[in-house]
C-alpha positions in Angstrom: -3.1 54.9 -58.0 -2.5 53.2 -61.4 1.0 52.3 -61.5 2.3 53.7 -64.9 6.0 52.0 -64.6 7.9 51.2 -68.0 9.5 47.6 -68.4 13.4 46.5 -67.1 13.6 46.0 -70.7 13.0 49.4 -71.6 14.0 51.0 -68.8 17.9 48.7 -69.9 17.4 51.0 -73.3 16.8 53.8 -72.6 20.0 53.7 -70.3 21.5 53.2 -73.1 19.9 55.7 -75.2 20.5 58.4 -72.5 22.7 57.7 -69.7 24.2 60.5 -69.1 19.9 62.2 -67.8 19.5 59.3 -66.6 19.9 58.9 -62.7 20.4 56.6 -60.3 19.2 56.5 -56.4 21.2 54.2 -53.9 21.2 52.6 -51.1 22.0 48.8 -50.7 19.4 48.8 -53.5 17.9 50.6 -56.4 16.1 53.2 -54.3 15.1 55.3 -57.3 15.8 56.6 -60.2 14.9 59.7 -62.7 15.0 59.6 -66.6 15.1 62.0 -69.4 16.0 62.7 -72.5 17.2 66.1 -74.3 15.3 67.2 -77.0 14.0 70.4 -79.1 10.1 69.5 -79.4 8.8 72.1 -78.3 4.6 70.6 -79.2 3.3 67.9 -78.0 0.3 66.6 -76.5 -0.1 63.1 -76.4 2.0 60.0 -75.4 1.9 58.6 -78.7 3.5 61.4 -80.1 6.7 61.2 -77.8 6.7 58.0 -76.4 10.1 56.2 -78.6 12.2 58.6 -76.8 15.0 56.9 -78.3 14.3 58.4 -81.3 13.3 61.7 -80.0 16.5 62.3 -78.1 19.1 64.9 -79.8 22.2 65.7 -77.5 23.0 69.1 -78.5 18.8 70.0 -78.1 17.9 73.1 -76.1 14.7 71.4 -73.7 15.0 68.2 -71.1 12.3 66.0 -70.8 11.4 64.1 -67.7 10.2 60.5 -69.1 10.2 59.4 -65.3 11.2 59.3 -61.9 10.6 56.7 -59.4 11.3 56.1 -55.7 10.8 52.8 -53.7 7.7 53.6 -51.1 10.0 53.1 -48.1 12.7 56.2 -49.3 9.6 58.7 -49.9 9.7 61.2 -47.2 13.5 61.8 -47.6 14.3 63.6 -49.9 15.3 60.9 -52.5 13.2 62.9 -55.7 14.9 66.4 -55.1 17.8 64.9 -55.3 16.8 63.2 -58.4 15.4 66.8 -59.9 18.9 68.4 -58.8 21.0 65.6 -60.4 19.0 67.1 -63.4 19.0 70.5 -62.7 23.0 70.7 -62.7 22.5 67.8 -66.0 20.5 71.0 -67.7 22.6 73.9 -66.5 26.5 72.2 -67.1 25.2 71.0 -70.8 23.4 74.8 -71.3 20.2 73.3 -72.2 17.1 76.7 -71.8 14.3 74.4 -70.0 13.2 70.9 -68.3 9.9 69.6 -69.0 7.9 66.8 -67.2 4.2 65.7 -67.6 2.4 64.8 -64.5 -0.4 62.6 -64.1 -2.0 63.9 -60.9 -1.8 66.8 -58.3 -0.1 65.4 -56.0 2.6 65.4 -58.3 2.0 68.5 -59.7 2.6 70.3 -56.3 5.7 68.3 -55.9 7.5 69.7 -58.9 5.7 73.2 -58.5 7.3 73.0 -55.3 10.6 72.7 -57.5 10.2 75.4 -59.4 8.8 73.9 -62.3 4.9 76.2 -63.7 1.9 74.2 -65.1 2.4 75.5 -68.6 -1.0 73.9 -69.8 -2.6 70.7 -69.4 -3.2 67.7 -71.9 -6.6 66.5 -72.5 -6.3 62.6 -72.9 -2.3 62.3 -73.4 -2.7 59.2 -71.8 -6.0 57.4 -72.6 -8.0 58.8 -70.4 -5.9 60.3 -68.7 -5.8 64.0 -69.0 -1.9 65.3 -67.6 0.2 68.4 -67.0 2.7 69.5 -68.8 5.1 70.9 -66.0 8.0 73.6 -67.1 11.3 75.1 -65.3 13.5 77.2 -67.3 17.2 78.6 -66.9 
């Protein structure tokens, strides 16, 4: 699998930009995180259109976009990712948003999101350079 993680500097920037929707799972160390922003962006086709998440972030936005989620390999299969998504859902309900969206670049994550209740709403050909993705959505 291709590593799509971002830099520590970018994560710090996003944590400052939207701390209310940046969730961290910890044990004795950070074992996972989920970063998300709120916006009203209804249409996009490529990562380059949305990659400056801080500029699209709107605290009144009715859509939560899950930017990235990562869980330490050692902590997978223990429900860590599920707990992070549940925190995001709790936040979405509390803020009365309409939907949660995320882009999946592989079938494994697409299956995981669908178990959580997200539906594939459309294909995003070449979302990342030469990587086809799926836009997943959970309507509240």
